[in-house]
mmCIF file as gemmi writes it, N, C-alpha and C atoms, coordinates in Angstrom:
data_model
loop_
_atom_site.group_PDB
_atom_site.id
_atom_site.type_symbol
_atom_site.label_atom_id
_atom_site.label_alt_id
_atom_site.label_comp_id
_atom_site.label_asym_id
_atom_site.label_entity_id
_atom_site.label_seq_id
_atom_site.pdbx_PDB_ins_code
_atom_site.Cartn_x
_atom_site.Cartn_y
_atom_site.Cartn_z
_atom_site.occupancy
_atom_site.B_iso_or_equiv
_atom_site.pdbx_formal_charge
_atom_site.auth_seq_id
_atom_site.auth_asym_id
_atom_site.pdbx_PDB_model_num
ATOM 1 N N . MET Axp A 1 ? 5.959 33.427 -16.046 1 0 ? 1 A 1
ATOM 2 C CA . MET Axp A 1 ? 5.976 32.092 -16.607 1 0 ? 1 A 1
ATOM 3 C C . MET Axp A 1 ? 6.932 31.185 -15.832 1 0 ? 1 A 1
ATOM 4 N N . THR Axp A 2 ? 8.012 31.725 -15.308 1 0 ? 2 A 1
ATOM 5 C CA . THR Axp A 2 ? 8.976 30.933 -14.547 1 0 ? 2 A 1
ATOM 6 C C . THR Axp A 2 ? 8.335 30.37 -13.286 1 0 ? 2 A 1
ATOM 7 N N . MET Axp A 3 ? 7.52 31.159 -12.603 1 0 ? 3 A 1
ATOM 8 C CA . MET Axp A 3 ? 6.853 30.705 -11.387 1 0 ? 3 A 1
ATOM 9 C C . MET Axp A 3 ? 5.87 29.585 -11.718 1 0 ? 3 A 1
ATOM 10 N N . LEU Axp A 4 ? 5.146 29.715 -12.815 1 0 ? 4 A 1
ATOM 11 C CA . LEU Axp A 4 ? 4.208 28.687 -13.235 1 0 ? 4 A 1
ATOM 12 C C . LEU Axp A 4 ? 4.936 27.367 -13.508 1 0 ? 4 A 1
ATOM 13 N N . ARG Axp A 5 ? 6.072 27.459 -14.158 1 0 ? 5 A 1
ATOM 14 C CA . ARG Axp A 5 ? 6.872 26.261 -14.441 1 0 ? 5 A 1
ATOM 15 C C . ARG Axp A 5 ? 7.349 25.609 -13.135 1 0 ? 5 A 1
ATOM 16 N N . LYS Axp A 6 ? 7.724 26.424 -12.165 1 0 ? 6 A 1
ATOM 17 C CA . LYS Axp A 6 ? 8.167 25.909 -10.869 1 0 ? 6 A 1
ATOM 18 C C . LYS Axp A 6 ? 7.029 25.151 -10.189 1 0 ? 6 A 1
ATOM 19 N N . TYR Axp A 7 ? 5.819 25.739 -10.174 1 0 ? 7 A 1
ATOM 20 C CA . TYR Axp A 7 ? 4.67 25.075 -9.561 1 0 ? 7 A 1
ATOM 21 C C . TYR Axp A 7 ? 4.345 23.765 -10.277 1 0 ? 7 A 1
ATOM 22 N N . TRP Axp A 8 ? 4.444 23.791 -11.585 1 0 ? 8 A 1
ATOM 23 C CA . TRP Axp A 8 ? 4.167 22.603 -12.399 1 0 ? 8 A 1
ATOM 24 C C . TRP Axp A 8 ? 5.154 21.481 -12.033 1 0 ? 8 A 1
ATOM 25 N N . THR Axp A 9 ? 6.414 21.83 -11.956 1 0 ? 9 A 1
ATOM 26 C CA . THR Axp A 9 ? 7.45 20.856 -11.611 1 0 ? 9 A 1
ATOM 27 C C . THR Axp A 9 ? 7.235 20.318 -10.199 1 0 ? 9 A 1
ATOM 28 N N . GLU Axp A 10 ? 6.917 21.207 -9.268 1 0 ? 10 A 1
ATOM 29 C CA . GLU Axp A 10 ? 6.674 20.784 -7.886 1 0 ? 10 A 1
ATOM 30 C C . GLU Axp A 10 ? 5.437 19.892 -7.791 1 0 ? 10 A 1
ATOM 31 N N . ALA Axp A 11 ? 4.4 20.22 -8.545 1 0 ? 11 A 1
ATOM 32 C CA . ALA Axp A 11 ? 3.185 19.403 -8.53 1 0 ? 11 A 1
ATOM 33 C C . ALA Axp A 11 ? 3.48 18.013 -9.1 1 0 ? 11 A 1
ATOM 34 N N . ASP Axp A 12 ? 4.242 17.951 -10.173 1 0 ? 12 A 1
ATOM 35 C CA . ASP Axp A 12 ? 4.625 16.656 -10.75 1 0 ? 12 A 1
ATOM 36 C C . ASP Axp A 12 ? 5.44 15.834 -9.76 1 0 ? 12 A 1
ATOM 37 N N . ALA Axp A 13 ? 6.372 16.471 -9.072 1 0 ? 13 A 1
ATOM 38 C CA . ALA Axp A 13 ? 7.202 15.76 -8.089 1 0 ? 13 A 1
ATOM 39 C C . ALA Axp A 13 ? 6.347 15.265 -6.931 1 0 ? 13 A 1
ATOM 40 N N . ARG Axp A 14 ? 5.408 16.075 -6.475 1 0 ? 14 A 1
ATOM 41 C CA . ARG Axp A 14 ? 4.528 15.671 -5.367 1 0 ? 14 A 1
ATOM 42 C C . ARG Axp A 14 ? 3.646 14.496 -5.786 1 0 ? 14 A 1
ATOM 43 N N . CYS Axp A 15 ? 3.133 14.548 -6.998 1 0 ? 15 A 1
ATOM 44 C CA . CYS Axp A 15 ? 2.32 13.434 -7.498 1 0 ? 15 A 1
ATOM 45 C C . CYS Axp A 15 ? 3.137 12.144 -7.529 1 0 ? 15 A 1
ATOM 46 N N . GLU Axp A 16 ? 4.372 12.226 -7.945 1 0 ? 16 A 1
ATOM 47 C CA . GLU Axp A 16 ? 5.233 11.038 -7.97 1 0 ? 16 A 1
ATOM 48 C C . GLU Axp A 16 ? 5.478 10.528 -6.551 1 0 ? 16 A 1
ATOM 49 N N . ASP Axp A 17 ? 5.718 11.43 -5.619 1 0 ? 17 A 1
ATOM 50 C CA . ASP Axp A 17 ? 5.877 11.028 -4.212 1 0 ? 17 A 1
ATOM 51 C C . ASP Axp A 17 ? 4.625 10.315 -3.712 1 0 ? 17 A 1
ATOM 52 N N . LEU Axp A 18 ? 3.457 10.864 -4.035 1 0 ? 18 A 1
ATOM 53 C CA . LEU Axp A 18 ? 2.205 10.26 -3.592 1 0 ? 18 A 1
ATOM 54 C C . LEU Axp A 18 ? 1.984 8.889 -4.232 1 0 ? 18 A 1
ATOM 55 N N . ARG Axp A 19 ? 2.371 8.737 -5.5 1 0 ? 19 A 1
ATOM 56 C CA . ARG Axp A 19 ? 2.252 7.429 -6.154 1 0 ? 19 A 1
ATOM 57 C C . ARG Axp A 19 ? 3.123 6.387 -5.455 1 0 ? 19 A 1
ATOM 58 N N . ARG Axp A 20 ? 4.337 6.783 -5.087 1 0 ? 20 A 1
ATOM 59 C CA . ARG Axp A 20 ? 5.219 5.858 -4.37 1 0 ? 20 A 1
ATOM 60 C C . ARG Axp A 20 ? 4.652 5.519 -2.998 1 0 ? 20 A 1
ATOM 61 N N . GLU Axp A 21 ? 4.128 6.52 -2.308 1 0 ? 21 A 1
ATOM 62 C CA . GLU Axp A 21 ? 3.543 6.298 -0.992 1 0 ? 21 A 1
ATOM 63 C C . GLU Axp A 21 ? 2.334 5.362 -1.096 1 0 ? 21 A 1
ATOM 64 N N . LEU Axp A 22 ? 1.488 5.582 -2.086 1 0 ? 22 A 1
ATOM 65 C CA . LEU Axp A 22 ? 0.325 4.731 -2.287 1 0 ? 22 A 1
ATOM 66 C C . LEU Axp A 22 ? 0.749 3.3 -2.607 1 0 ? 22 A 1
ATOM 67 N N . ALA Axp A 23 ? 1.742 3.141 -3.459 1 0 ? 23 A 1
ATOM 68 C CA . ALA Axp A 23 ? 2.233 1.797 -3.793 1 0 ? 23 A 1
ATOM 69 C C . ALA Axp A 23 ? 2.73 1.088 -2.529 1 0 ? 23 A 1
ATOM 70 N N . GLY Axp A 24 ? 3.428 1.799 -1.667 1 0 ? 24 A 1
ATOM 71 C CA . GLY Axp A 24 ? 3.895 1.215 -0.414 1 0 ? 24 A 1
ATOM 72 C C . GLY Axp A 24 ? 2.736 0.818 0.486 1 0 ? 24 A 1
ATOM 73 N N . ALA Axp A 25 ? 1.716 1.661 0.559 1 0 ? 25 A 1
ATOM 74 C CA . ALA Axp A 25 ? 0.542 1.351 1.38 1 0 ? 25 A 1
ATOM 75 C C . ALA Axp A 25 ? -0.197 0.138 0.82 1 0 ? 25 A 1
ATOM 76 N N . GLU Axp A 26 ? -0.294 0.047 -0.499 1 0 ? 26 A 1
ATOM 77 C CA . GLU Axp A 26 ? -0.956 -1.1 -1.105 1 0 ? 26 A 1
ATOM 78 C C . GLU Axp A 26 ? -0.167 -2.387 -0.867 1 0 ? 26 A 1
ATOM 79 N N . ASP Axp A 27 ? 1.14 -2.314 -0.95 1 0 ? 27 A 1
ATOM 80 C CA . ASP Axp A 27 ? 1.977 -3.484 -0.646 1 0 ? 27 A 1
ATOM 81 C C . ASP Axp A 27 ? 1.776 -3.922 0.804 1 0 ? 27 A 1
ATOM 82 N N . PHE Axp A 28 ? 1.745 -2.959 1.707 1 0 ? 28 A 1
ATOM 83 C CA . PHE Axp A 28 ? 1.536 -3.257 3.116 1 0 ? 28 A 1
ATOM 84 C C . PHE Axp A 28 ? 0.174 -3.921 3.335 1 0 ? 28 A 1
ATOM 85 N N . ALA Axp A 29 ? -0.865 -3.382 2.697 1 0 ? 29 A 1
ATOM 86 C CA . ALA Axp A 29 ? -2.209 -3.95 2.834 1 0 ? 29 A 1
ATOM 87 C C . ALA Axp A 29 ? -2.248 -5.377 2.293 1 0 ? 29 A 1
ATOM 88 N N . ARG Axp A 30 ? -1.596 -5.626 1.151 1 0 ? 30 A 1
ATOM 89 C CA . ARG Axp A 30 ? -1.549 -6.986 0.604 1 0 ? 30 A 1
ATOM 90 C C . ARG Axp A 30 ? -0.846 -7.928 1.573 1 0 ? 30 A 1
ATOM 91 N N . SER Axp A 31 ? 0.221 -7.453 2.176 1 0 ? 31 A 1
ATOM 92 C CA . SER Axp A 31 ? 0.956 -8.255 3.14 1 0 ? 31 A 1
ATOM 93 C C . SER Axp A 31 ? 0.077 -8.599 4.348 1 0 ? 31 A 1
ATOM 94 N N . LEU Axp A 32 ? -0.659 -7.618 4.848 1 0 ? 32 A 1
ATOM 95 C CA . LEU Axp A 32 ? -1.558 -7.866 5.973 1 0 ? 32 A 1
ATOM 96 C C . LEU Axp A 32 ? -2.647 -8.861 5.604 1 0 ? 32 A 1
ATOM 97 N N . HIS Axp A 33 ? -3.223 -8.699 4.422 1 0 ? 33 A 1
ATOM 98 C CA . HIS Axp A 33 ? -4.272 -9.623 3.981 1 0 ? 33 A 1
ATOM 99 C C . HIS Axp A 33 ? -3.73 -11.046 3.907 1 0 ? 33 A 1
ATOM 100 N N . ALA Axp A 34 ? -2.544 -11.211 3.36 1 0 ? 34 A 1
ATOM 101 C CA . ALA Axp A 34 ? -1.951 -12.542 3.243 1 0 ? 34 A 1
ATOM 102 C C . ALA Axp A 34 ? -1.686 -13.125 4.628 1 0 ? 34 A 1
ATOM 103 N N . HIS Axp A 35 ? -1.16 -12.316 5.518 1 0 ? 35 A 1
ATOM 104 C CA . HIS Axp A 35 ? -0.867 -12.783 6.873 1 0 ? 35 A 1
ATOM 105 C C . HIS Axp A 35 ? -2.157 -13.187 7.593 1 0 ? 35 A 1
ATOM 106 N N . LEU Axp A 36 ? -3.177 -12.35 7.495 1 0 ? 36 A 1
ATOM 107 C CA . LEU Axp A 36 ? -4.453 -12.665 8.143 1 0 ? 36 A 1
ATOM 108 C C . LEU Axp A 36 ? -5.084 -13.914 7.541 1 0 ? 36 A 1
ATOM 109 N N . ALA Axp A 37 ? -4.959 -14.089 6.234 1 0 ? 37 A 1
ATOM 110 C CA . ALA Axp A 37 ? -5.507 -15.287 5.599 1 0 ? 37 A 1
ATOM 111 C C . ALA Axp A 37 ? -4.814 -16.534 6.139 1 0 ? 37 A 1
ATOM 112 N N . ARG Axp A 38 ? -3.496 -16.459 6.339 1 0 ? 38 A 1
ATOM 113 C CA . ARG Axp A 38 ? -2.777 -17.599 6.915 1 0 ? 38 A 1
ATOM 114 C C . ARG Axp A 38 ? -3.236 -17.864 8.34 1 0 ? 38 A 1
ATOM 115 N N . LEU Axp A 39 ? -3.415 -16.804 9.136 1 0 ? 39 A 1
ATOM 116 C CA . LEU Axp A 39 ? -3.873 -16.975 10.514 1 0 ? 39 A 1
ATOM 117 C C . LEU Axp A 39 ? -5.276 -17.576 10.572 1 0 ? 39 A 1
ATOM 118 N N . VAL Axp A 40 ? -6.165 -17.082 9.74 1 0 ? 40 A 1
ATOM 119 C CA . VAL Axp A 40 ? -7.539 -17.603 9.712 1 0 ? 40 A 1
ATOM 120 C C . VAL Axp A 40 ? -7.512 -19.05 9.255 1 0 ? 40 A 1
ATOM 121 N N . GLY Axp A 41 ? -6.706 -19.349 8.244 1 0 ? 41 A 1
ATOM 122 C CA . GLY Axp A 41 ? -6.587 -20.736 7.775 1 0 ? 41 A 1
ATOM 123 C C . GLY Axp A 41 ? -6.063 -21.651 8.853 1 0 ? 41 A 1
ATOM 124 N N . ALA Axp A 42 ? -5.065 -21.207 9.589 1 0 ? 42 A 1
ATOM 125 C CA . ALA Axp A 42 ? -4.494 -22.019 10.658 1 0 ? 42 A 1
ATOM 126 C C . ALA Axp A 42 ? -5.514 -22.216 11.784 1 0 ? 42 A 1
ATOM 127 N N . ALA Axp A 43 ? -6.249 -21.169 12.115 1 0 ? 43 A 1
ATOM 128 C CA . ALA Axp A 43 ? -7.261 -21.279 13.168 1 0 ? 43 A 1
ATOM 129 C C . ALA Axp A 43 ? -8.376 -22.222 12.734 1 0 ? 43 A 1
ATOM 130 N N . THR Axp A 44 ? -8.758 -22.141 11.484 1 0 ? 44 A 1
ATOM 131 C CA . THR Axp A 44 ? -9.824 -23.016 10.961 1 0 ? 44 A 1
ATOM 132 C C . THR Axp A 44 ? -9.369 -24.462 10.986 1 0 ? 44 A 1
ATOM 133 N N . GLU Axp A 45 ? -8.134 -24.701 10.591 1 0 ? 45 A 1
ATOM 134 C CA . GLU Axp A 45 ? -7.595 -26.072 10.608 1 0 ? 45 A 1
ATOM 135 C C . GLU Axp A 45 ? -7.511 -26.59 12.045 1 0 ? 45 A 1
ATOM 136 N N . SER Axp A 46 ? -7.151 -25.703 12.958 1 0 ? 46 A 1
ATOM 137 C CA . SER Axp A 46 ? -7.029 -26.088 14.36 1 0 ? 46 A 1
ATOM 138 C C . SER Axp A 46 ? -8.38 -26.5 14.927 1 0 ? 46 A 1
ATOM 139 N N . VAL Axp A 47 ? -9.409 -25.725 14.617 1 0 ? 47 A 1
ATOM 140 C CA . VAL Axp A 47 ? -10.757 -26.022 15.109 1 0 ? 47 A 1
ATOM 141 C C . VAL Axp A 47 ? -11.282 -27.289 14.447 1 0 ? 47 A 1
ATOM 142 N N . ALA Axp A 48 ? -11.027 -27.463 13.175 1 0 ? 48 A 1
ATOM 143 C CA . ALA Axp A 48 ? -11.508 -28.647 12.45 1 0 ? 48 A 1
ATOM 144 C C . ALA Axp A 48 ? -10.804 -29.916 12.927 1 0 ? 48 A 1
ATOM 145 N N . GLY Axp A 49 ? -9.594 -29.785 13.409 1 0 ? 49 A 1
ATOM 146 C CA . GLY Axp A 49 ? -8.824 -30.939 13.843 1 0 ? 49 A 1
ATOM 147 C C . GLY Axp A 49 ? -9.126 -31.403 15.257 1 0 ? 49 A 1
ATOM 148 N N . ARG Axp A 50 ? -9.983 -30.705 15.956 1 0 ? 50 A 1
ATOM 149 C CA . ARG Axp A 50 ? -10.278 -31.04 17.352 1 0 ? 50 A 1
ATOM 150 C C . ARG Axp A 50 ? -11.034 -32.324 17.464 1 0 ? 50 A 1
């Protein structure tokens, strides 16, 4: 039973690590989307202003 408890605890800790990693990846993706939207907007304004 002690070994089972150890695996359970390790699995819970790994899941928490993965949740944090996923949250970081999602934040990064949102940041990229926002940056690209600004670049596309600036390029569109530049072309429209010609």
